[in-house]
C-alpha positions in Angstrom: 32.0 107.5 153.5 32.8 107.2 149.8 32.3 110.9 149.3 34.9 111.6 151.9 37.3 109.1 150.2 37.2 110.8 146.8 37.8 114.2 148.4 40.8 112.9 150.3 42.1 111.2 147.2 42.0 114.4 145.1 43.8 116.4 147.9 47.5 115.8 148.4 49.5 116.2 151.6 52.3 118.5 150.6 55.6 117.6 152.2 58.2 120.1 153.3 61.1 117.8 153.7 64.4 119.5 153.3 63.3 122.9 154.4 65.8 124.1 157.0 63.7 126.3 159.2 60.4 128.1 159.7 59.0 131.1 158.0 58.7 134.8 158.7 56.9 137.2 156.3 56.9 140.8 157.3 54.7 143.5 155.7 55.1 147.2 156.4 52.3 149.4 155.2 52.6 153.2 154.6 50.1 155.4 156.3 47.8 152.5 157.1 47.0 150.4 160.1 45.2 147.2 159.0 42.5 145.6 161.1 43.3 142.0 160.2 45.6 140.4 157.6 45.2 136.8 156.5 47.4 134.4 154.5 45.9 132.0 152.0 47.3 129.6 149.5 46.0 128.5 146.0 44.9 124.9 145.3 43.4 124.3 141.9 40.8 127.1 141.3 40.2 127.8 145.0 42.0 129.4 147.9 42.4 128.0 151.4 43.4 129.7 154.6 46.9 129.1 155.8 47.0 131.6 158.7 43.8 133.3 160.0 45.5 136.4 161.3 49.0 137.9 161.4 50.6 139.3 164.5 50.5 143.1 164.3 52.3 146.1 165.7 51.0 149.4 164.3 51.3 149.3 160.6 53.6 146.3 160.5 52.2 142.8 160.4 54.1 139.5 160.6 53.3 136.0 159.6 55.6 133.6 161.4 55.8 129.9 162.2 58.3 127.3 163.4 57.5 125.0 160.5 58.2 126.2 156.9 55.4 126.8 154.5 54.9 124.4 151.6 55.9 126.1 148.3 53.4 127.8 146.1 51.6 131.1 145.5 50.2 132.7 148.6 47.8 135.6 148.9 48.1 138.3 151.6 44.5 139.4 152.2 43.5 142.6 154.0 40.3 142.2 155.9 39.1 145.8 156.0 39.8 146.9 152.5 39.2 145.1 149.2 42.9 144.5 148.6 45.1 141.5 148.3 48.4 140.7 146.7 50.3 137.4 145.9 53.8 136.3 146.8 55.9 133.3 146.0 57.0 130.8 148.6 59.5 128.0 148.2 62.4 126.6 150.3 64.6 129.6 149.4 61.9 132.2 150.1 60.6 131.8 153.6 61.9 134.9 155.3 61.6 138.4 153.6 60.1 141.8 154.1 57.6 143.7 152.0 56.9 147.5 152.1 54.0 149.1 150.2 51.2 151.6 150.1 47.9 149.9 150.6 46.3 152.0 147.9 48.4 150.3 145.2 50.5 147.4 146.6 51.7 146.2 143.2 53.0 149.6 142.0 54.6 150.6 145.3 55.9 147.2 146.5 59.5 147.0 147.6 60.9 143.7 148.8 64.1 142.8 150.7 65.3 139.3 151.4 63.6 137.7 148.3 65.0 138.4 144.9 62.5 136.1 143.2 59.6 138.0 144.7 61.2 141.3 143.7 61.3 140.0 140.1 57.8 138.6 140.5 56.5 142.1 141.2 58.5 143.6 138.4 56.9 141.1 136.0 53.4 141.9 137.4 54.0 145.7 136.9 55.1 145.1 133.3 52.0 143.0 132.6 49.7 145.6 134.2 51.2 148.3 131.9 50.6 146.2 128.9 47.1 145.3 129.9 46.2 148.9 130.4 47.6 149.9 127.0 45.8 146.9 125.4 42.5 147.9 126.9 43.0 151.5 125.8 43.7 150.5 122.2 40.8 148.0 122.2 38.4 150.7 123.3 39.6 153.1 120.6 39.4 150.5 117.9 35.9 149.5 119.0 34.5 153.0 118.2 36.8 153.8 115.2 35.3 153.9 111.7 38.4 154.9 109.8 39.8 151.7 108.3 43.3 153.1 108.2 43.1 153.9 112.0 41.7 150.4 112.7 44.7 149.0 110.9 47.0 151.1 112.9 45.4 149.9 116.2 45.7 146.3 115.1 49.4 146.8 114.4 49.9 148.3 117.9 47.9 145.5 119.5 50.0 143.0 117.7 53.1 144.7 119.1 51.6 144.4 122.6 51.1 140.7 122.1 54.7 140.4 121.1 55.7 142.3 124.2 53.7 140.0 126.3 55.5 137.0 124.9 58.9 138.6 125.1 58.4 139.6 128.8 57.2 136.1 129.6 60.0 134.3 127.7 62.7 136.6 129.2 61.4 136.1 132.8 61.2 132.3 132.4 64.6 132.1 130.8 66.4 134.4 133.2 64.9 132.7 136.3 65.5 129.0 135.4 65.6 126.8 138.4 63.3 128.9 140.7 59.6 129.0 141.4 59.0 132.1 139.3 60.2 130.5 136.1 58.4 127.2 136.8 55.2 129.0 137.7 55.1 131.2 134.6 56.1 128.4 132.3 53.2 126.3 133.8 50.8 129.3 133.4 51.6 129.6 129.7 51.7 125.8 129.1 48.1 125.6 127.7 49.1 128.1 124.9 51.4 125.5 123.4 50.3 122.8 121.0 49.3 119.3 122.0 51.4 117.2 124.4 54.2 119.8 124.1 52.3 121.5 126.9 53.7 119.0 129.3 57.2 120.0 128.4 56.5 123.4 130.0 55.7 121.9 133.4 58.4 121.1 135.9 56.9 118.0 137.4 59.7 117.8 140.0 58.5 121.1 141.7 55.6 120.4 144.1 55.1 124.1 144.6 53.2 124.1 141.4 50.4 122.2 143.2 49.7 125.4 145.2 49.1 127.5 142.1 45.9 127.9 140.0 47.8 126.6 136.9 49.0 123.1 137.4 45.6 121.4 137.5 44.6 123.3 134.4 47.4 121.6 132.5 46.1 118.2 133.7 42.6 119.1 132.8 43.7 120.3 129.3 45.6 117.1 128.7 42.5 115.0 129.6 40.2 117.1 127.4 42.6 116.8 124.5 42.2 113.1 124.4 38.8 112.4 126.0 37.1 111.8 122.6 39.6 109.2 121.6 39.3 105.5 122.3 39.9 104.1 125.7 43.3 102.6 124.8 44.7 105.9 123.6 43.3 107.5 126.8 45.2 104.8 128.8 48.4 105.6 126.9 48.1 109.3 127.6 47.4 108.6 131.3 50.6 106.6 131.4 52.5 109.4 129.7 51.5 112.1 132.2 51.9 109.8 135.2 55.4 108.9 134.0 56.3 112.6 134.1 54.6 113.0 137.5 57.0 110.4 139.0 59.6 113.1 139.2 58.1 114.1 142.6 56.1 112.1 145.2 53.5 114.9 145.9 53.0 115.5 142.2 52.6 111.8 141.5 50.0 111.4 144.3 48.0 114.4 143.0 48.1 113.3 139.3 47.1 109.7 139.9 44.4 110.7 142.4 43.0 113.4 140.0 42.9 110.9 137.1 41.2 108.2 139.1 38.6 110.6 140.5 37.9 112.0 137.1 37.4 108.7 135.3 35.2 107.5 138.2 32.7 110.3 137.6 33.0 110.9 133.8 30.7 108.5 132.0 31.5 107.5 128.4 31.8 104.2 126.6 35.1 102.6 127.5 35.9 104.8 130.5 35.1 102.0 132.9 38.1 100.2 131.4 40.2 103.3 131.8 39.3 103.4 135.5 40.0 99.7 136.0 43.4 100.0 134.5 44.3 103.0 136.6 43.1 101.2 139.7 45.0 98.0 138.9 48.3 99.6 137.7 48.7 102.4 140.2 46.6 101.9 143.3 45.9 98.3 143.9 49.5 97.4 142.8 50.6 99.8 145.6 52.7 102.1 143.4 50.7 105.0 145.1 52.4 104.8 148.6 50.7 105.8 151.8 47.1 104.9 150.7 45.0 103.8 153.7 43.6 100.3 153.6 40.1 101.8 153.8 40.7 103.9 150.7 42.3 101.0 148.9 39.3 98.8 149.6 36.9 101.5 148.3 38.9 101.8 145.1 38.8 98.0 144.8 35.0 97.9 145.2 34.5 100.5 142.5 37.1 98.7 140.3 35.2 95.4 140.6 31.9 97.1 139.7 33.4 98.7 136.6 35.3 95.5 135.7 32.1 93.4 135.7 31.1 94.8 132.3 34.4 94.2 130.5 34.5 91.2 128.1 36.1 88.2 129.8 34.6 89.0 133.1 31.9 87.0 134.9 28.6 88.7 134.3 26.5 89.9 137.3 23.2 88.2 137.6 21.0 91.2 138.1 17.4 90.8 139.5 14.9 92.8 137.5 11.2 92.9 136.8 9.3 91.5 133.7 7.9 94.6 132.3 4.7 93.0 131.1 3.8 90.7 134.0 5.6 92.3 136.9 7.3 89.1 137.9 10.9 89.3 139.1 13.6 87.3 137.4 17.4 86.9 137.4 18.6 87.6 133.8 21.3 85.0 133.8 19.1 82.1 134.9 18.4 79.3 132.4 20.9 80.3 129.7 20.9 77.6 127.1 23.9 78.2 124.7 24.2 82.0 124.9 22.3 85.0 126.1 21.9 88.3 124.2 21.2 91.0 126.8 20.1 94.2 125.2 19.8 97.6 126.9 17.5 100.0 125.1 15.5 103.2 125.6 12.1 104.4 124.3 12.4 107.1 121.6 15.9 106.0 120.7 16.0 105.6 116.9 19.3 103.6 117.1 17.6 101.2 119.6 14.6 100.8 117.2 17.0 99.7 114.4 18.8 97.2 116.8 15.5 95.8 118.0 14.2 95.4 114.5 17.3 93.5 113.5 17.0 91.1 116.5 13.3 90.6 115.6 14.2 89.8 112.0 16.8 87.2 113.0 15.0 86.0 116.1 13.9 82.6 114.8 17.5 81.8 113.8 18.7 82.9 117.2 16.1 80.7 118.9 17.0 77.8 116.7 20.6 78.1 117.8 19.6 78.0 121.5 20.4 81.7 122.0 18.1 83.5 124.5 17.3 87.2 124.1 16.4 89.4 127.1 16.1 93.2 126.9 16.2 95.8 129.7 14.7 99.2 129.2 16.9 102.0 130.5 14.1 104.5 130.9 13.5 106.0 134.3 9.7 106.5 134.0 6.9 104.9 136.0 6.3 101.2 135.7 3.0 101.9 133.9 4.8 103.9 131.3 7.5 101.3 130.8 4.8 98.6 130.5 3.0 100.6 127.8 6.2 101.1 125.9 7.1 97.4 126.0 3.6 96.5 124.9 4.0 98.8 121.8 7.3 97.2 121.0 5.7 93.7 121.0 9.0 91.9 121.5 9.0 88.1 121.0 11.4 87.9 124.0 11.2 88.9 127.6 11.6 92.6 128.3 12.6 93.8 131.8 12.9 97.0 133.8 14.2 98.3 137.1 12.6 101.7 137.8 14.6 102.3 141.0 17.9 100.7 139.8 17.9 98.4 142.8 19.9 95.9 140.7 22.5 98.5 139.9 22.5 97.3 136.4 23.6 100.7 135.0 26.8 100.3 137.1 27.4 96.6 136.6 26.8 96.8 132.8 28.1 100.4 132.5 25.1 101.7 130.6 25.9 105.3 129.6 24.2 105.1 126.2 21.9 102.8 124.2 21.7 100.5 122.4 24.2 98.2 124.1 24.2 94.4 123.6 26.1 91.9 125.8 26.7 88.4 124.6 27.1 86.0 127.6 27.9 82.3 127.5 26.4 79.5 129.5 29.3 79.8 132.0 28.0 83.4 132.6 31.2 84.9 131.1 30.8 88.1 128.9 32.0 87.1 125.4 31.4 90.4 123.8 30.0 93.9 124.2 28.4 95.4 121.1 27.6 99.1 120.8 25.5 100.7 118.0 22.8 99.4 115.7 25.0 98.5 112.8 27.4 96.4 114.8 24.4 94.8 116.6 22.8 93.9 113.3 26.0 92.3 112.0 26.5 90.2 115.1 22.9 88.9 115.4 23.0 88.0 111.8 26.1 85.9 112.3 24.7 84.3 115.4 21.4 83.4 113.7 23.1 81.5 110.8 
């Protein structure tokens, strides 16, 4: 059930409100009678079938429907030959005619009834010419030994790059306000520096969702900041969501994409990012139309990830004493505080943290501070018992080979060593990551 939820969350129901009528796309082929022609649309890096088969009369095929098509890039796919071509659909381009030779649709395409698609094919033809010339020069340069000739090729290749940018800029500027301009600007957005990429995306145009470009901008934005701290990631999420508010479909997609991503991307602090997204945008009902079932699933995951955030009530996981095999609840019988350490065998950082706790253990014990460790290894119980024996901890070491306690989720263990400090009311006071910080904190607690 949860798998279904996350799929539904990442998909967005594209509305067509405001479209006046249905659609009719007519394609007339020269000297060719197709067997079957299909219509598909782009969504992220995949294509989905919109119409399984067009109606046909000789060499003319027609896609027609009473309801308008949602905007985006659509592919017209010929079943019996390895040929397809793309067209642009939005509220102003739902009824037009295409004529072409099947042997080279792009070069021979003539369009009536859609100025934006006529310009789209002009642009594609220009890009194809530049690509062919670039490939020719790259090939010549590859086998050229004369340095002066190589320099000449480099100069010409640089001119082609300039032509690319000029053609792109001119097409974007002269088509402002339509799907062609928005689509090309979004396509080129990742080539711009930093967050300026977002300035090249028209977040008010839901047609961009049915292109292969929009989600790449979202992914690039995430990747640009993923190595930063969780609070900067939260700030960047707010930035892109604020832009997405320009359109309901875009907003649903962006918030859903971010929530799904941070649910499945494991890194220290990301659980806090997920919790904030859930609280601010989903459980606060700013994402409208979310079913109660999906909302409950989000809340359940939110509560699991929230359990490991300082200030939350710690989950009393039931684990196994690695040396004796007895089961125990880690939060039982806390005196003043509990130091709950998660470690792994062969982890040098863990060794340092463990040695520090051993060194200050008597002071911790004197201050009524209990220490319990949990090995994060996934080996057999016998292997874990052997490793624990070698460690010779003066405190209880535990394991859960099958993760029945779900400790990795409730304590968000994505790396080791991690130390939780829990008070007698079973509230997490602090979460300490890394051997240096663990050494500092246990020294202070032992004084």
